[in-house]
Residue, then its C-alpha position, 0 to 999 in steps of 0.5 A: m610562844s613568847q620570844t626570850t630577849l636573852p641574846s641565846k636559847l637552848s631551846a628542847l621540844c620533847k614528845l613522848p610516843a603517843k598512843w599510850l594510855n597516860s602517855h606525855w607529851p612533854f614540851v620544854l624551851f630552854n633559854i640559857y646563859m653561863n656565867l663561869g664566875p671568878v675563878s683562877a685556877p691555870n686552867r681557868q683563865r680567859d682563852l678557856c673554849t667551852f660548849c653545852t650538851i644535852s643529856l637525858d640520864q646518861e646519854e647525850v643527845f645534842r652538843t652546840k658548838v664551842f665558845d672560844k675564849s669567855l667566862s660568859p659565853f652565851y650558848g646560841e643554840d636551839f635543839f628540837f627533838e622527839i623522846p624516844r624513850p622514858f627517861q629521869y634526868l634532863s641535864f646540862y654538861i659544859y666542857a673545856k674544850g681540850s687541844f690535845q687532851r680529852d675535853l675537860p667538864v666543868g660542871k653540870v645542872s640536872i632536873r630530874k623530870k618531875d621537878l621540871y614543874q618547879h622550875s616552869g615558866k622561870e627564869q632562873w639561876f642554876s648553880l653548877q654541880p661539878v661532874d663526880p664519876n661516882s655520881e654520873v648514875q642512872g637506872k634502878v634496882h629491883l630488890e626482895m628482903r626476908l627475913s627468916e629464923l635459921i633453925t640449928d641443931n641446938g634449937p632456934g639459932c639466929q636470924q637470918l636475912l635472905v636478899r634477892i636481886i631480881e633485875c636492873q632497868g636502864l642502867p647506862l651506855i658505857s663509852g656507847q655500847n651496852c655495859d657488862p654489869y654485876a652487883t655487889v651485896a653487903l650487910v654492913g653496919p657498925s662492926r661488921s660488912d659482909h659483901k657478895k656479888t652477882k654472876v656478869k650481865k653481857k652486854t645489856s642496861d636491862p639485866h637479869f640477875e635472881e640471884t637470892f644472897s644470905f646472911e646473918v642477922t645476930r638475935s638478941s639474948s633476951y630471946s625466949k618465943k620461937s615464933n612471931f621473932q623480931v631483929e633486935e632493935e639495936d641492930i634494926e638501928k644500925l644494919e643496912i643492906k647496900v647494894d652496888l652496881w658495877n660495870n665489868g672492865n674486864l682488863a681496865q678498872d671496872v667503872f661506878l654505876g650507882e648504889t641504893r642503900v636499904s634500913i633493916k628497919i623496914l623488915r620490923n612489922e613485916n618480914f618480908h621487903k620486895a621494891w624498886y629502888l633508885l639508884q644514887p650517887k656513891g654515899n649519895g653525892n658529895k656537897h660542894k659549894p654552889d659557887d664554886l664553879g659558876s652558874l648557869r641561866l635558864k627558863v624552862n617551860y614544861v607542860e605534861d598531858t596524858v592521852l587517854p584512848s580515842s574515843c574520850y576524844k571523840p565529841l571535842c574533834n567534831l566541834l573544832l572539826k566543825s568551825p569552818d563551817v560555823k557562820p560566823i568563823s569567829a563563833s567556831a570553837a577553833h577561832i574561840l580557843g585563839d582568842i582565849c589562848r591569845e597569848r600563847y602561841e603554842a596555842v595555834l600548832p595542835l589546831v593546825r596539826l589536828l584541821l590538817h590530818h581532817n583537810r579542814l585546815v584550807p577551808f578555816l583558813t579561808a575562813v580566819a583570813a577573810l575575818e582579818l581582810e575585813n578589818t583590814q583598811e589599807a592594803n600596804t598593811i595587809f596579812r603584817g599582824n600577828s592574828l590568827a590567821t597569820r599564825c596558822i599559816d606560819d605553822m602550816m608553813k613549817i609543817v607542809g614546806k619542811s622538805y621544800l626547804m631542803g630542796t630550796l635553801k639548804p645548797v645555799l646555805d650549806e656553801i653560805f656557811d663553807s665558804n664564810k665570805s664576808c658580806e658586811i656593807d655598814p661602813i662602820k662595821l667593816k673590819e680592817g682590810d675589808n674591802v665592801d665592794v667584794n663584801k657587796e659582791n659576795l652578798q648579790n652572788y648569794v641573794q640571786k643564787i637563792f633567788s634563782s632557787i626558789t624561781q627554779s622550785s614550782a615543782s616542788c612547792p607543796t600542793l597545800m601552801c599553793d592552796v592556800f596562797r592562791s585563795l589568799r590572792h583571790m580575796a584580797s583582790k577582792r576587798f581591794p578591787v582597785d589595787p590591781h596588785v594587793q593579789y601578789s602583795a597578800v601571798s608575798s607577806f607569807v612567803f617571803l616575810r614569814f617563810f623563806a626569809v626566817a629561815v634564811l636567817s635562823p636555819h637551824s630553827f628549820q633544820l637546815r644546819p645542826h646548829h646556829p652560825d658564828p658571829e659572822i654567819s648570821r651578820t651574813l644571814t641577817l644581811i641576805s633575809k633583811t635584803i630578801q624582805t625588802l625585795g618581798s614587800w609591796g614597795s618593791f613590787h616591779f623588781r620583786f615581780s620581774c625577777v624573783c617572785v616567778c616560781v611562787f607568784i605562777c602556782c597561786c595565779y595560775g594553780k600549778l599545781q605540780g609535786c607535792s609536799h614530799n617533793i625535793t630537788p634532785g640530788s640534795s642531801g637530807l642527811h648525814r653523820e657517823v654511825q656504827k655500821r655492822a660489816q656486812g656477809r660476815k657470818r660471826i656476830g662480834k664488835r669486830n663486825f661493828k665500824k664507824r663510817w660516814l652514812r650519807v643519803t640523799n632523795r637518791e642514795l644511801s652511802y657509807h664513806k670512810h671518812r666524811g667526804k671520802e668516796a663511797l664504799c657502797i651505795i645503795d638506790v633508795k628506790n631499792i629500799r624496802a623498809v627502814e625499822k627498828l632493830d631489836e637490842s638484842a640483836f647485837n647487844r646495842k642500843n640505839m639499833f635501826q635495818v635499812v633492808h633493800a635488795e642484798k642483805p639488811l644494812y644494819v647501823q647503829a645511830g650515836n643516841c637515842v634522837e639521832a635514830c628516829e631522825w635517821m629513820e623517820v628521814l630514810s621513811q620520807f624518802s623511800r616510803c613511794n616505793e612500789r616494792r616496800l615490805a607489809n612485814f619484817h624481822p626485828s631481829t637477825y637471821t643468825g645459826g640458822a633461823w631467825q631469832c625473833c620468830k624462827g623461821l628456818s628460811d633466809r627469806a621467809p617472809g617478816c613477822k611483824p608489821c612494817t611501820t607505817p611511813m608518812l604519806a606526803n598529806l602528813q595525815l598518819d604523821i599526826d595524832c589526832d587523840r594528842e592534839t585534841e587533848r593538848i587544845f583541852s589542857l590549854l582551854t583549861c588552864n584557861d578557864g578563866k579567860f573562858q568565863k569572861m567570854e561566856d559573860a562577854c556574849a551575856s553582856i553584849a547580848v543582854y546590854q542595849g547601848p555603848q559597851r561599858e566593859q569594852d576594853e574587858y572585853s575587847k580582847f574577844t572577836i564577838q561578832d554573833p554574841k548569842e552563836t558564840f554563846q552557844t559554842l561556848k556551853q557546848l565546849r563547856n560541856v564536852m570539856e566537864e565530860l572530858q574531865t570525868q573521863h580524867d578523873r575516872r580512868n587516872d588511875p591513883t598515883a603508883k604504889y610507892g617503890s614499884l616500877g613507875n615509882p621507885i623509892v629514891g634513897k634511903s628507905i627508913q619506913t615503919g610500917 
């Protein structure tokens, strides 16, 4: 993916769970710049400190650091996360940081999921909209309306309108907890307003009401028939049903959750109507001038794929998996994908993941690296370009080296962030009072600690990386036999220039830090990164080999394949955040049993503390963890719950949001996946009242009733959904059909035309060594793609009926049938 030149970037990788028919994998990249615009209010002067939050509907999932004293702040934050649930809106909220009071909302930008396509690939300004409590709504309501004739003692009388409130889905959390919702139903018109109310449902965001209310509708005075009664025309135009959802505040004020209005006109042709409605802001939102609050600049790239059953992808998958065996490699399906999608950096990732899952990545990387070496004329430029080989190896290192970086760099990076010592050595950039000698000593100290950590990490170096680097070393020596050092520079160009140096420069992109650094620390990281690149480059090889790169080069040169891709330096920090934890050992279930705790996990132990930095209240050895699984919402009427099953009683934890819950379960599962006593089954609910609430088993030691999630293994294969990756590749090939056709034309022209290539500029973008073999592969790809497209057309259901759960009605309904 091309990189923006904006000073800051806010990005998010969003993926819905795969393996669903008609499931989605959206990819969203945001580049963000904010301009608060000219304002004169006292609380909006230049000392305004702001931050930005990212929310799925009304659930905050991330927030940036606070940007101090600016009306035009840049938010240099990257967020990559999976979305474990459907959503309607992706929203960005700008807040002014309060010193002695709560943070004040400045404005927001909300993009409906279905509208993300309209903004895809465009960089544009969005006007900030006001944050009105009555407009912060989400969810949908299921209604049924029926019009029937009311018979009295004197014969036919008026019409009776029956309104049934069936259920709601996706109501927002209130203060991080499920709400206590109820609904009010009103028949409103110019001269009437009849109000009725449902019962309150406790602690649920998906309440089932199943309550019916009746309203009398005045009939026409000219009515004479006793059947096929129609509501009077003027009544139809004026009457409507208004449904409001509220959270019961008990002693506090009730909170508005949303409303919908349905005109009785919808019953003109049919006396029955049943549909889902999206909840709307009160009064359908207030109109504001677009320039009142400032604006936000975003660039959005959005992709959504429909994943079919596995059998549909076998032909394309098999064709891609044969790529390492195709001679020449440029005629393979995988290499053709890289050629056609050369300008789209994200095209390589699904290919790398697919080949990695099937243990075909190393032979493919060896083949494409050999092809690049054939076209490399000088040893000092080896693997320095942005080729298919370098892009594939970059993605491979990011996938398998994440834990390796966590153990190698994170402790030093944490020290750099916490100590915040200046390392500026440029006299022009020195601040008043800075000592260049002290700064130089700080820089040398940090660099030495990083290199010491690297040289002591040979046992944790991922096996796959060692395999690839050893192959590169041998091929480089063969290509340049007279240069004794090229075998090392071939490896250092990746491991230092593209791996360690990049991770130091942008630790947040590798999940080594939760936020981007402030300007001073960013400058320190830049100096350290440049030093690593210099020491890892060919020009300083004598120093590099003697005191820097011993462990990595030993791994590559002597095949030291100790450890695997999941190893972490003992005691390294994995994850730590504030959570809600249910007290262990208590029998009563209630809000009082949940307390805020600081939860921390390393590859050795899981502990929770009263506050960050305080002594641990409880320590659980990671070796004793038997399962880490999601807990049903009904267990405690709380969302984002998970359980850690260990030798003692299960530990029940509520994460801050759905993204954090998935992250906790992933990290804990990785650390405990090799434990000998892991469970095969678990209970998705709690043991209360002498029975398990999920399966009604009476013994608290009864075997689980649901299979445990298989944890990701060291080779990462089980963490990769091949169907989703193959679908992504299919989508990339399909949207680049024009280049696909040009490559077919190039093969035909080169194979048929004898003499100088007249269209060399047009075809030079493609690597075509054997036009006949390449054309044959293109033909196979074309046939497979056409068959897969047929499967899509055949299996794709027509658009969901308007008013269904998947396609709820938006706004006031005025259908006339």
